PQR file of N, CA, C, O and H, with PARSE charges and radii, in Angstrom:
ATOM      1  N   UNK A   1     -10.660  39.426  15.558 -0.4000 1.5000
ATOM      2  CA  UNK A   1     -11.358  38.621  16.537 -0.0000 2.0000
ATOM      3  C   UNK A   1     -12.572  37.985  15.871  0.5500 1.7000
ATOM      4  O   UNK A   1     -13.406  38.692  15.306 -0.5500 1.4000
ATOM      5  N   UNK A   2     -12.681  36.697  15.930 -0.4000 1.5000
ATOM      6  CA  UNK A   2     -13.777  35.970  15.316 -0.0000 2.0000
ATOM      7  C   UNK A   2     -14.881  35.754  16.335  0.5500 1.7000
ATOM      8  O   UNK A   2     -14.669  35.079  17.343 -0.5500 1.4000
ATOM      9  H   UNK A   2     -12.003  36.122  16.390  0.4000 1.0000
ATOM     10  N   UNK A   3     -16.050  36.315  16.088 -0.4000 1.5000
ATOM     11  CA  UNK A   3     -17.214  36.143  16.951 -0.0000 2.0000
ATOM     12  C   UNK A   3     -17.981  34.916  16.469  0.5500 1.7000
ATOM     13  O   UNK A   3     -18.444  34.905  15.328 -0.5500 1.4000
ATOM     14  H   UNK A   3     -16.222  36.863  15.269  0.4000 1.0000
ATOM     15  N   UNK A   4     -18.132  33.879  17.298 -0.4000 1.5000
ATOM     16  CA  UNK A   4     -18.800  32.658  16.857 -0.0000 2.0000
ATOM     17  C   UNK A   4     -20.268  32.879  16.475  0.5500 1.7000
ATOM     18  O   UNK A   4     -20.835  32.060  15.750 -0.5500 1.4000
ATOM     19  H   UNK A   4     -17.756  33.888  18.225  0.4000 1.0000
ATOM     20  N   UNK A   5     -20.889  33.951  16.937 -0.4000 1.5000
ATOM     21  CA  UNK A   5     -22.274  34.243  16.567 -0.0000 2.0000
ATOM     22  C   UNK A   5     -22.368  34.788  15.145  0.5500 1.7000
ATOM     23  O   UNK A   5     -23.427  34.727  14.521 -0.5500 1.4000
ATOM     24  H   UNK A   5     -20.429  34.616  17.525  0.4000 1.0000
ATOM     25  N   UNK A   6     -21.251  35.325  14.633 -0.4000 1.5000
ATOM     26  CA  UNK A   6     -21.213  35.915  13.296 -0.0000 2.0000
ATOM     27  C   UNK A   6     -20.471  35.011  12.318  0.5500 1.7000
ATOM     28  O   UNK A   6     -20.888  34.867  11.169 -0.5500 1.4000
ATOM     29  H   UNK A   6     -20.391  35.374  15.141  0.4000 1.0000
ATOM     30  N   UNK A   7     -19.390  34.408  12.760 -0.4000 1.5000
ATOM     31  CA  UNK A   7     -18.604  33.523  11.906 -0.0000 2.0000
ATOM     32  C   UNK A   7     -17.531  34.263  11.135  0.5500 1.7000
ATOM     33  O   UNK A   7     -16.907  35.190  11.652 -0.5500 1.4000
ATOM     34  H   UNK A   7     -19.052  34.525  13.693  0.4000 1.0000
ATOM     35  N   UNK A   8     -17.321  33.854   9.904 -0.4000 1.5000
ATOM     36  CA  UNK A   8     -16.225  34.376   9.081 -0.0000 2.0000
ATOM     37  C   UNK A   8     -16.334  35.864   8.765  0.5500 1.7000
ATOM     38  O   UNK A   8     -15.322  36.512   8.499 -0.5500 1.4000
ATOM     39  H   UNK A   8     -17.828  33.101   9.484  0.4000 1.0000
ATOM     40  N   UNK A   9     -17.524  36.403   8.790 -0.4000 1.5000
ATOM     41  CA  UNK A   9     -17.704  37.817   8.426 -0.0000 2.0000
ATOM     42  C   UNK A   9     -16.905  38.760   9.335  0.5500 1.7000
ATOM     43  O   UNK A   9     -16.509  39.839   8.895 -0.5500 1.4000
ATOM     44  H   UNK A   9     -18.346  35.877   9.006  0.4000 1.0000
ATOM     45  N   UNK A  10     -16.666  38.384  10.560 -0.4000 1.5000
ATOM     46  CA  UNK A  10     -15.946  39.277  11.473 -0.0000 2.0000
ATOM     47  C   UNK A  10     -14.515  39.542  11.027  0.5500 1.7000
ATOM     48  O   UNK A  10     -13.915  40.535  11.438 -0.5500 1.4000
ATOM     49  H   UNK A  10     -16.987  37.507  10.918  0.4000 1.0000
ATOM     50  N   UNK A  11     -13.958  38.664  10.190 -0.4000 1.5000
ATOM     51  CA  UNK A  11     -12.574  38.831   9.762 -0.0000 2.0000
ATOM     52  C   UNK A  11     -12.428  39.020   8.257  0.5500 1.7000
ATOM     53  O   UNK A  11     -11.313  38.966   7.737 -0.5500 1.4000
ATOM     54  H   UNK A  11     -14.446  37.857   9.857  0.4000 1.0000
ATOM     55  N   UNK A  12     -13.526  39.240   7.554 -0.4000 1.5000
ATOM     56  CA  UNK A  12     -13.496  39.301   6.097 -0.0000 2.0000
ATOM     57  C   UNK A  12     -13.420  40.736   5.571  0.5500 1.7000
ATOM     58  O   UNK A  12     -14.063  41.639   6.106 -0.5500 1.4000
ATOM     59  H   UNK A  12     -14.431  39.284   7.976  0.4000 1.0000
ATOM     60  N   UNK A  13     -12.627  40.932   4.519 -0.4000 1.5000
ATOM     61  CA  UNK A  13     -12.499  42.253   3.906 -0.0000 2.0000
ATOM     62  C   UNK A  13     -13.787  42.691   3.213  0.5500 1.7000
ATOM     63  O   UNK A  13     -13.992  43.888   3.012 -0.5500 1.4000
ATOM     64  H   UNK A  13     -12.105  40.198   4.084  0.4000 1.0000
ATOM     65  N   UNK A  14     -14.648  41.767   2.848 -0.4000 1.5000
ATOM     66  CA  UNK A  14     -15.891  42.095   2.154 -0.0000 2.0000
ATOM     67  C   UNK A  14     -17.021  42.477   3.110  0.5500 1.7000
ATOM     68  O   UNK A  14     -18.044  43.004   2.673 -0.5500 1.4000
ATOM     69  H   UNK A  14     -14.481  40.795   3.011  0.4000 1.0000
ATOM     70  N   UNK A  15     -16.852  42.223   4.382 -0.4000 1.5000
ATOM     71  CA  UNK A  15     -17.930  42.443   5.352 -0.0000 2.0000
ATOM     72  C   UNK A  15     -17.893  43.850   5.938  0.5500 1.7000
ATOM     73  O   UNK A  15     -16.834  44.444   6.137 -0.5500 1.4000
ATOM     74  H   UNK A  15     -16.021  41.794   4.737  0.4000 1.0000
ATOM     75  N   UNK A  16     -19.085  44.350   6.203 -0.4000 1.5000
ATOM     76  CA  UNK A  16     -19.222  45.652   6.840 -0.0000 2.0000
ATOM     77  C   UNK A  16     -20.240  45.521   7.964  0.5500 1.7000
ATOM     78  O   UNK A  16     -21.364  45.071   7.745 -0.5500 1.4000
ATOM     79  H   UNK A  16     -19.946  43.867   6.042  0.4000 1.0000
ATOM     80  N   UNK A  17     -19.845  45.911   9.152 -0.4000 1.5000
ATOM     81  CA  UNK A  17     -20.737  45.867  10.306 -0.0000 2.0000
ATOM     82  C   UNK A  17     -21.594  47.125  10.311  0.5500 1.7000
ATOM     83  O   UNK A  17     -21.075  48.238  10.222 -0.5500 1.4000
ATOM     84  H   UNK A  17     -18.931  46.277   9.330  0.4000 1.0000
ATOM     85  N   UNK A  18     -22.907  46.947  10.415 -0.4000 1.5000
ATOM     86  CA  UNK A  18     -23.836  48.072  10.406 -0.0000 2.0000
ATOM     87  C   UNK A  18     -24.652  48.028  11.694  0.5500 1.7000
ATOM     88  O   UNK A  18     -25.217  46.994  12.050 -0.5500 1.4000
ATOM     89  H   UNK A  18     -23.329  46.043  10.488  0.4000 1.0000
ATOM     90  N   UNK A  19     -24.706  49.160  12.384 -0.4000 1.5000
ATOM     91  CA  UNK A  19     -25.514  49.271  13.598 -0.0000 2.0000
ATOM     92  C   UNK A  19     -26.641  50.259  13.326  0.5500 1.7000
ATOM     93  O   UNK A  19     -26.405  51.398  12.921 -0.5500 1.4000
ATOM     94  H   UNK A  19     -24.247  50.000  12.095  0.4000 1.0000
ATOM     95  N   UNK A  20     -27.870  49.804  13.556 -0.4000 1.5000
ATOM     96  CA  UNK A  20     -29.034  50.652  13.290 -0.0000 2.0000
ATOM     97  C   UNK A  20     -29.188  51.696  14.398  0.5500 1.7000
ATOM     98  O   UNK A  20     -28.521  51.631  15.430 -0.5500 1.4000
ATOM     99  H   UNK A  20     -28.062  48.879  13.885  0.4000 1.0000
ATOM    100  N   UNK A  21     -30.070  52.647  14.163 -0.4000 1.5000
ATOM    101  CA  UNK A  21     -30.346  53.691  15.147 -0.0000 2.0000
ATOM    102  C   UNK A  21     -30.924  53.108  16.436  0.5500 1.7000
ATOM    103  O   UNK A  21     -30.795  53.705  17.505 -0.5500 1.4000
ATOM    104  H   UNK A  21     -30.612  52.700  13.324  0.4000 1.0000
ATOM    105  N   UNK A  22     -31.559  51.946  16.330 -0.4000 1.5000
ATOM    106  CA  UNK A  22     -32.144  51.294  17.513 -0.0000 2.0000
ATOM    107  C   UNK A  22     -31.157  50.363  18.215  0.5500 1.7000
ATOM    108  O   UNK A  22     -31.489  49.758  19.234 -0.5500 1.4000
ATOM    109  H   UNK A  22     -31.664  51.462  15.462  0.4000 1.0000
ATOM    110  N   UNK A  23     -29.937  50.248  17.667 -0.4000 1.5000
ATOM    111  CA  UNK A  23     -28.905  49.450  18.304 -0.0000 2.0000
ATOM    112  C   UNK A  23     -28.745  48.030  17.783  0.5500 1.7000
ATOM    113  O   UNK A  23     -27.906  47.286  18.292 -0.5500 1.4000
ATOM    114  H   UNK A  23     -29.668  50.740  16.839  0.4000 1.0000
ATOM    115  N   UNK A  24     -29.527  47.633  16.781 -0.4000 1.5000
ATOM    116  CA  UNK A  24     -29.372  46.301  16.195 -0.0000 2.0000
ATOM    117  C   UNK A  24     -28.133  46.282  15.315  0.5500 1.7000
ATOM    118  O   UNK A  24     -27.789  47.285  14.692 -0.5500 1.4000
ATOM    119  H   UNK A  24     -30.209  48.238  16.368  0.4000 1.0000
ATOM    120  N   UNK A  25     -27.462  45.128  15.267 -0.4000 1.5000
ATOM    121  CA  UNK A  25     -26.254  44.989  14.457 -0.0000 2.0000
ATOM    122  C   UNK A  25     -26.510  44.023  13.314  0.5500 1.7000
ATOM    123  O   UNK A  25     -27.070  42.945  13.508 -0.5500 1.4000
ATOM    124  H   UNK A  25     -27.741  44.313  15.774  0.4000 1.0000
ATOM    125  N   UNK A  26     -26.090  44.425  12.115 -0.4000 1.5000
ATOM    126  CA  UNK A  26     -26.215  43.607  10.916 -0.0000 2.0000
ATOM    127  C   UNK A  26     -24.838  43.518  10.258  0.5500 1.7000
ATOM    128  O   UNK A  26     -24.006  44.410  10.417 -0.5500 1.4000
ATOM    129  H   UNK A  26     -25.635  45.301  11.957  0.4000 1.0000
ATOM    130  N   UNK A  27     -24.610  42.437   9.522 -0.4000 1.5000
ATOM    131  CA  UNK A  27     -23.363  42.276   8.770 -0.0000 2.0000
ATOM    132  C   UNK A  27     -23.704  42.234   7.298  0.5500 1.7000
ATOM    133  O   UNK A  27     -24.410  41.335   6.841 -0.5500 1.4000
ATOM    134  H   UNK A  27     -25.286  41.712   9.393  0.4000 1.0000
ATOM    135  N   UNK A  28     -23.201  43.210   6.551 -0.4000 1.5000
ATOM    136  CA  UNK A  28     -23.460  43.308   5.129 -0.0000 2.0000
ATOM    137  C   UNK A  28     -22.246  42.800   4.353  0.5500 1.7000
ATOM    138  O   UNK A  28     -21.103  43.121   4.677 -0.5500 1.4000
ATOM    139  H   UNK A  28     -22.628  43.940   6.922  0.4000 1.0000
ATOM    140  N   UNK A  29     -22.518  42.009   3.332 -0.4000 1.5000
ATOM    141  CA  UNK A  29     -21.456  41.500   2.472 -0.0000 2.0000
ATOM    142  C   UNK A  29     -21.393  42.363   1.222  0.5500 1.7000
ATOM    143  O   UNK A  29     -22.402  42.564   0.546 -0.5500 1.4000
ATOM    144  H   UNK A  29     -23.447  41.748   3.069  0.4000 1.0000
ATOM    145  N   UNK A  30     -20.200  42.874   0.917 -0.4000 1.5000
ATOM    146  CA  UNK A  30     -20.017  43.730  -0.261 -0.0000 2.0000
ATOM    147  C   UNK A  30     -19.514  42.962  -1.469  0.5500 1.7000
ATOM    148  O   UNK A  30     -19.168  43.566  -2.484 -0.5500 1.4000
ATOM    149  H   UNK A  30     -19.381  42.711   1.466  0.4000 1.0000
ATOM    150  N   UNK A  31     -19.468  41.642  -1.378 -0.4000 1.5000
ATOM    151  CA  UNK A  31     -19.089  40.795  -2.515 -0.0000 2.0000
ATOM    152  C   UNK A  31     -20.345  40.614  -3.373  0.5500 1.7000
ATOM    153  O   UNK A  31     -21.308  39.998  -2.917 -0.5500 1.4000
ATOM    154  H   UNK A  31     -19.749  41.151  -0.554  0.4000 1.0000
ATOM    155  N   UNK A  32     -20.357  41.145  -4.622 -0.4000 1.5000
ATOM    156  CA  UNK A  32     -21.570  41.137  -5.445 -0.0000 2.0000
ATOM    157  C   UNK A  32     -22.170  39.759  -5.743  0.5500 1.7000
ATOM    158  O   UNK A  32     -23.373  39.652  -5.977 -0.5500 1.4000
ATOM    159  H   UNK A  32     -19.574  41.645  -4.993  0.4000 1.0000
ATOM    160  N   UNK A  33     -21.360  38.720  -5.738 -0.4000 1.5000
ATOM    161  CA  UNK A  33     -21.874  37.390  -6.076 -0.0000 2.0000
ATOM    162  C   UNK A  33     -22.525  36.670  -4.895  0.5500 1.7000
ATOM    163  O   UNK A  33     -23.015  35.552  -5.050 -0.5500 1.4000
ATOM    164  H   UNK A  33     -20.383  38.807  -5.547  0.4000 1.0000
ATOM    165  N   UNK A  34     -22.536  37.293  -3.728 -0.4000 1.5000
ATOM    166  CA  UNK A  34     -23.100  36.676  -2.528 -0.0000 2.0000
ATOM    167  C   UNK A  34     -24.298  37.471  -2.015  0.5500 1.7000
ATOM    168  O   UNK A  34     -24.486  38.625  -2.402 -0.5500 1.4000
ATOM    169  H   UNK A  34     -22.138  38.202  -3.602  0.4000 1.0000
ATOM    170  N   UNK A  35     -25.117  36.859  -1.141 -0.4000 1.5000
ATOM    171  CA  UNK A  35     -26.244  37.597  -0.564 -0.0000 2.0000
ATOM    172  C   UNK A  35     -25.755  38.820   0.212  0.5500 1.7000
ATOM    173  O   UNK A  35     -24.732  38.763   0.894 -0.5500 1.4000
ATOM    174  H   UNK A  35     -24.965  35.922  -0.827  0.4000 1.0000
ATOM    175  N   UNK A  36     -26.486  39.913   0.102 -0.4000 1.5000
ATOM    176  CA  UNK A  36     -26.086  41.157   0.755 -0.0000 2.0000
ATOM    177  C   UNK A  36     -26.075  41.016   2.281  0.5500 1.7000
ATOM    178  O   UNK A  36     -25.171  41.522   2.946 -0.5500 1.4000
ATOM    179  H   UNK A  36     -27.317  39.959  -0.453  0.4000 1.0000
ATOM    180  N   UNK A  37     -27.071  40.334   2.828 -0.4000 1.5000
ATOM    181  CA  UNK A  37     -27.151  40.091   4.268 -0.0000 2.0000
ATOM    182  C   UNK A  37     -27.267  38.591   4.496  0.5500 1.7000
ATOM    183  O   UNK A  37     -28.376  38.059   4.548 -0.5500 1.4000
ATOM    184  H   UNK A  37     -27.805  39.923   2.288  0.4000 1.0000
ATOM    185  N   UNK A  38     -26.129  37.897   4.633 -0.4000 1.5000
ATOM    186  CA  UNK A  38     -26.160  36.433   4.771 -0.0000 2.0000
ATOM    187  C   UNK A  38     -26.695  36.013   6.138  0.5500 1.7000
ATOM    188  O   UNK A  38     -26.538  36.740   7.120 -0.5500 1.4000
ATOM    189  H   UNK A  38     -25.228  38.330   4.590  0.4000 1.0000
ATOM    190  N   UNK A  39     -27.329  34.835   6.202 -0.4000 1.5000
ATOM    191  CA  UNK A  39     -27.743  34.314   7.503 -0.0000 2.0000
ATOM    192  C   UNK A  39     -26.500  33.997   8.341  0.5500 1.7000
ATOM    193  O   UNK A  39     -25.526  33.431   7.845 -0.5500 1.4000
ATOM    194  H   UNK A  39     -27.456  34.244   5.405  0.4000 1.0000
ATOM    195  N   UNK A  40     -26.557  34.370   9.601 -0.4000 1.5000
ATOM    196  CA  UNK A  40     -25.417  34.168  10.495 -0.0000 2.0000
ATOM    197  C   UNK A  40     -25.651  32.967  11.400  0.5500 1.7000
ATOM    198  O   UNK A  40     -26.797  32.671  11.740 -0.5500 1.4000
ATOM    199  H   UNK A  40     -27.349  34.830  10.003  0.4000 1.0000
ATOM    200  N   UNK A  41     -24.603  32.278  11.791 -0.4000 1.5000
ATOM    201  CA  UNK A  41     -23.194  32.509  11.516 -0.0000 2.0000
ATOM    202  C   UNK A  41     -22.794  31.962  10.144  0.5500 1.7000
ATOM    203  O   UNK A  41     -23.343  30.966   9.675 -0.5500 1.4000
ATOM    204  H   UNK A  41     -23.673  32.519  11.514  0.4000 1.0000
ATOM    205  N   UNK A  42     -21.848  32.618   9.522 -0.4000 1.5000
ATOM    206  CA  UNK A  42     -21.287  32.156   8.247 -0.0000 2.0000
ATOM    207  C   UNK A  42     -20.095  31.265   8.592  0.5500 1.7000
ATOM    208  O   UNK A  42     -19.078  31.738   9.098 -0.5500 1.4000
ATOM    209  H   UNK A  42     -21.401  33.428   9.903  0.4000 1.0000
ATOM    210  N   UNK A  43     -20.235  29.979   8.313 -0.4000 1.5000
ATOM    211  CA  UNK A  43     -19.182  29.018   8.661 -0.0000 2.0000
ATOM    212  C   UNK A  43     -18.299  28.660   7.468  0.5500 1.7000
ATOM    213  O   UNK A  43     -17.148  28.262   7.646 -0.5500 1.4000
ATOM    214  H   UNK A  43     -21.061  29.595   7.901  0.4000 1.0000
ATOM    215  N   UNK A  44     -18.831  28.800   6.252 -0.4000 1.5000
ATOM    216  CA  UNK A  44     -18.067  28.557   5.030 -0.0000 2.0000
ATOM    217  C   UNK A  44     -18.447  29.623   4.025  0.5500 1.7000
ATOM    218  O   UNK A  44     -19.618  29.981   3.899 -0.5500 1.4000
ATOM    219  H   UNK A  44     -19.767  29.124   6.107  0.4000 1.0000
ATOM    220  N   UNK A  45     -17.450  30.132   3.308 -0.4000 1.5000
ATOM    221  CA  UNK A  45     -17.714  31.162   2.307 -0.0000 2.0000
ATOM    222  C   UNK A  45     -16.642  31.089   1.226  0.5500 1.7000
ATOM    223  O   UNK A  45     -15.447  31.122   1.518 -0.5500 1.4000
ATOM    224  H   UNK A  45     -16.499  29.841   3.411  0.4000 1.0000
ATOM    225  N   UNK A  46     -17.080  30.992  -0.013 -0.4000 1.5000
ATOM    226  CA  UNK A  46     -16.129  30.870  -1.130 -0.0000 2.0000
ATOM    227  C   UNK A  46     -15.398  32.165  -1.417  0.5500 1.7000
ATOM    228  O   UNK A  46     -14.367  32.141  -2.089 -0.5500 1.4000
ATOM    229  H   UNK A  46     -18.051  30.965  -0.250  0.4000 1.0000
ATOM    230  N   UNK A  47     -15.891  33.298  -0.934 -0.4000 1.5000
ATOM    231  CA  UNK A  47     -15.263  34.591  -1.212 -0.0000 2.0000
ATOM    232  C   UNK A  47     -14.517  35.171  -0.007  0.5500 1.7000
ATOM    233  O   UNK A  47     -13.996  36.285  -0.078 -0.5500 1.4000
ATOM    234  H   UNK A  47     -16.728  33.318  -0.388  0.4000 1.0000
ATOM    235  N   UNK A  48     -14.464  34.433   1.079 -0.4000 1.5000
ATOM    236  CA  UNK A  48     -13.832  34.976   2.300 -0.0000 2.0000
ATOM    237  C   UNK A  48     -12.370  35.301   2.058  0.5500 1.7000
ATOM    238  O   UNK A  48     -11.607  34.481   1.546 -0.5500 1.4000
ATOM    239  H   UNK A  48     -14.887  33.529   1.136  0.4000 1.0000
ATOM    240  N   UNK A  49     -11.994  36.518   2.438 -0.4000 1.5000
ATOM    241  CA  UNK A  49     -10.595  36.956   2.391 -0.0000 2.0000
ATOM    242  C   UNK A  49     -10.287  37.596   3.736  0.5500 1.7000
ATOM    243  O   UNK A  49     -10.941  38.557   4.142 -0.5500 1.4000
ATOM    244  H   UNK A  49     -12.613  37.184   2.855  0.4000 1.0000
ATOM    245  N   UNK A  50      -9.302  37.064   4.414 -0.4000 1.5000
ATOM    246  CA  UNK A  50      -8.910  37.550   5.730 -0.0000 2.0000
ATOM    247  C   UNK A  50      -8.498  39.015   5.665  0.5500 1.7000
ATOM    248  O   UNK A  50      -7.721  39.411   4.796 -0.5500 1.4000
ATOM    249  H   UNK A  50      -8.771  36.283   4.084  0.4000 1.0000
ATOM    250  N   UNK A  51      -9.014  39.806   6.574 -0.4000 1.5000
ATOM    251  CA  UNK A  51      -8.665  41.219   6.684 -0.0000 2.0000
ATOM    252  C   UNK A  51      -7.284  41.326   7.319  0.5500 1.7000
ATOM    253  O   UNK A  51      -7.067  40.800   8.410 -0.5500 1.4000
ATOM    254  H   UNK A  51      -9.645  39.485   7.280  0.4000 1.0000
ATOM    255  N   UNK A  52      -6.359  41.991   6.663 -0.4000 1.5000
ATOM    256  CA  UNK A  52      -4.989  42.100   7.170 -0.0000 2.0000
ATOM    257  C   UNK A  52      -4.872  43.049   8.355  0.5500 1.7000
ATOM    258  O   UNK A  52      -3.992  42.871   9.197 -0.5500 1.4000
ATOM    259  H   UNK A  52      -6.535  42.418   5.777  0.4000 1.0000
ATOM    260  N   UNK A  53      -5.738  44.051   8.438 -0.4000 1.5000
ATOM    261  CA  UNK A  53      -5.656  45.005   9.565 -0.0000 2.0000
ATOM    262  C   UNK A  53      -6.501  44.508  10.714  0.5500 1.7000
ATOM    263  O   UNK A  53      -7.575  43.950  10.491 -0.5500 1.4000
ATOM    264  H   UNK A  53      -6.453  44.196   7.754  0.4000 1.0000
ATOM    265  N   UNK A  54      -6.036  44.701  11.959 -0.4000 1.5000
ATOM    266  CA  UNK A  54      -6.762  44.211  13.136 -0.0000 2.0000
ATOM    267  C   UNK A  54      -8.069  44.945  13.377  0.5500 1.7000
ATOM    268  O   UNK A  54      -8.782  44.637  14.331 -0.5500 1.4000
ATOM    269  H   UNK A  54      -5.164  45.155  12.140  0.4000 1.0000
TER
END
């Protein structure tokens, strides 16, 4: 499911959703050549790879 507030990260194998103890949500990119916490929404990404599992 693609969340328009987040963009491509919601469906990317490199992305990890992190929820803080206070309830804030962050999206971390595990692709070393990209920023660790990209500004959202991510509309274009050279490293985006669609996650095969739902």
